[in-house]
C-alpha positions, 0 to 999 in steps of 0.5 A: 725408622729415620723418623723413630731416631729422630724423635727419640734422641729429641726426647732424649736431649730434652732428658738430659736438658731436664737432667742439667737442671737438676744436676745445676740446682741441687750442685749449687745449692748442697755445694756437691762437686760430684752434682756439677762434676756430671754437668758438662759430660750431660751437657755435650751429650745434649748437643750431640743428640739435638744434631743426630736429631737434626740429621735425621730431618735432612735425610728425611728430606733428601730422600723424600719420604713421604710418610712424614708430615713435614716432608709432604708439605714442603717438600716434593720428589722432583725438587732439586737437591738444594731445596730439599736440603734447605727446605728442611728448615724452610717451615715452622717445624724445622726451624725450631728444630735448627733453633734447638740442635744449634743451641744444643750445640752452642751449650756443649761450646761452652761446656768443653771451652769455657774456662774463663768463668768462676765454676759456679758462674760457669755451673750456672750459666750451663744451668741457666741455657739447660732451662732455655732448651727445655722449654724449646723441647717441649714447644717441639715435642708437643706443639710441633712434631716435626717427626710425625708421620702420615698412614698412608703415605702420600704420593707425593708432596705439596713444594716449598713456596716458590718465594723460598726456593733460592739459595739464599735460603740455605744461607740466610736462615741458618745465620740468624738462628746462629745470631739468636741462639748466640744471644740466648747464651749472652742471656744465659751469662747474665742470669748466670753471673747475677744469680751467683752476684758474680758481674765484673770483667772476668764475666763480660769477657767470657761472654764477648766471644759469643755477643761478638759471634751473635752480632756478627751472624745477625749482621750477615743474615740480616745483611742476605735476607734483604739482598735476598728479598731485593732481588727475589721479589721483583720490587726494587727495595732492598728493606720494607719495613715488614714486622718480620723483617723488623723481629732481625733488626730488633735483637741486632739493635739490642746487640750493637748496643751489648757489643759495646757496653760488655766491651767496655766492662770487659775492658774498662769495668765499667757499665756493668747494669748496662751491661746485663740489662742489655743482655737480657733485652737482646735475647727478649727481643729474639723471643719477640722476633721467635713469637711473630713469625709462628704466631700465625698473627702476621701473614709474610713470606717471612711466617712459618706458623699460622696456628695461634696455639702455638704462638700462645705456647712461644708467648707463655715462654716468653713471659717466663724467660723474659719476666723471670729474667727482669724480675732477678735483674730487678732482685739483684742488680743491688747487689751488683758493684758499681763500675770504675768512674768516669768524666762526663766527657770520656769514650765511655759517655760516647758509649752510653750515648751510643745505647741510648740512641740505639734503645730509642730506635729501638723502642720505636721499632718495637712501637711500629711493629706491634702497635698495629697488632694491638689495635688489631685486636681491639677491632681497629686496623691501622696502617704502619709502614715506611713513613712512620719508621724514616721519619721516626727512626731516621733522624736519630740514626743519622745521630747515631752516626754522629756519636760514633764517629765521634767515639773512637776520637775520645779517649777512655776515662777522662779527655777535654772537650776541645781536644776532640774537638780538634780530632773532628775537625777534618770529618767536619770539613769533609762534611761541609765540602760534600753539603757544598757539593751535592748542594749544588749538583744536586739541589732540588732532586734531594730530599732532607733525610738522603742530603743528611745522609750522604753527607754524614756517610763521608764524614763517618768514614774520614772518621772511621779510620782516624783511630789508625793516623799516625800508627804503625799498621803493621803493630795496630791490633786486629781488633782496631782494625776489627772496629775499623773496618765495622765503622766503616761499614756504616758508612759505606752502607748509609753512602748506599741508602741515601744514593738510593733513596736520592737518585733512584730512577725508575721508568714503566714502559709497555714494550714489544720485540724489537722495541727500545726503553731509555732512562737514566741514560740506559738503552734496553732494547727488547729482543724476543721474549721465549718459552723455557724450562727449568728443574720444576718450574716454566717461564716466559723469559724476556731476552734483552740487552742494556748499553750506556753511553755507547758502550758495549751491551750486556744481555739480560733475561727477566723471567715470569716463573710458573711453580706447578706444585704448589702453582705459582707464579714469580718473578725474576729480575734481571740485574747488570751491576757497575761500579756505580750503581745497578739497573734493575730489570722486571718482566710484568704482564702482556698487555693484550696487544703483544706488548709486554710491561717491563719496568725499569730501574736504575739505582746508583750505588744501590750495591755500597748497602749491602757491601758495607753489610759485609766490612761490617761483619767482617769487621765484628770477625776480625774484632772476635779473632783479634781478643781470642788470639791476644788472650790465648797468647797472654796465656800462652807467656803466662804458662812459658814464664811459669 
């Protein structure tokens, strides 16, 4: 009965989404307040029903109900409870149910708490959100039913992909989906404002918290996914330019541009057309990512579906939603009044440059991701890998970082070029000193891009804290601290990427117990190899000790694991983290003469990549809290004065 209850809740939620759309259309067209008054309760009820459906699926997985097809194909009775729980969304149908659940909850939140928008724009936004939800409900109910039964029930399940049996599964997909759905809300806000011709600062202030929250979640999700792949796949890299990795990066790039644009519109009443267009593009990239993961055109550890019919369904949704949104944009954007003017030398101009550079990088990543798929459709296989992305997007990203350092040092509306150059003197001087030191210490061992990355990272780090100069730090607004920390996080991440690219040392050795492997000042002693058993796997584990420069020895235990259901062998890397880098050890196959393949990396400052990602997300969260707190205080003071 649990499966039937979940499916019934899903059908009822779909019916309420249709009702919500009808109420908005006829209520706005006929200006019938009694119809519009029912929209909020319907939206809240829809959110509660999607939550009920998702909780039902979680319960089916936790109980290992082998009469449900999804549980049989993605779980096993002997699997640890955490992977039963997270396995709910570690598959195609469950992940799509999570998507519509978050979308329903977001629609409920917009209905309950949004008070800054005008009545008609608010209702149009809820109508657009209902229209988006309807497409995904149809996709679930007609193409990807998560509650489908099998008769007779299976004796046991086939198990979850062992590469997904990691705590990262409990964190990485939900944060990404929160980001994707947050962008769907921003998309709905943009459509609502276009329909009512109210693209103004009030609209931007209402949309900004959703964009900020979505951007923070996307940042955390991408950061967590990068680290998960880094330690789980055993290949020593933190980003592979996998098409599905790009599918999460592209919405983030668009959301970053949208975040800056909506902030300018909310505070300075400028960049109106930019804001609406970027809201459409950001959600478009989320839909493109959904299509890539679920179309069956990719073979990847990230990809859930292999059924082309599902891809066709999502492609149709993509054409309807995004094609319709751009058509509406072209139709109504001429009616949107021009925002407040600004001079060529101003912070607004720097933010436009920021948006342009982000858009160029987005375009390059999109081309590099889709081009191999297009050529394959015509019978030609072409591979586009890291060299393309590094050479094409890398230099532009470095220019973007320079613009990011200059932006906060430029005044709003109007500034003087000499004054801006004067404020950049200290970051520029620090960059020159860094360049001289790196060239003196590492000439011949570092490439041009890593060298530029290190120099620019240091300059951006200095420039990012410049807005705090000569300020009373106790009275500095929380959103200013958020900007500083986020920009500083970008510098930290860039420094980690450049250091990893320039100074990583790799060694492949064949060793037997008792041997010592030496690399980059580390002495790695291979003590023994032994079999061990886990909850649902067995493994060969190498016991090793690592020491450096006569320091104390630290134990490391790289493993080669075997999962019986489904039969899969995985690599579990051993990591030793120090303040200045990470020792990364992988156990390979036996060579046949008692020796084992061991791959060792010393990766200087690689952890700065993910530390910077956390700082970027923290900065966004502080900006969100600071903006909302300031808005609440202003309303409270106005009420107190009244």
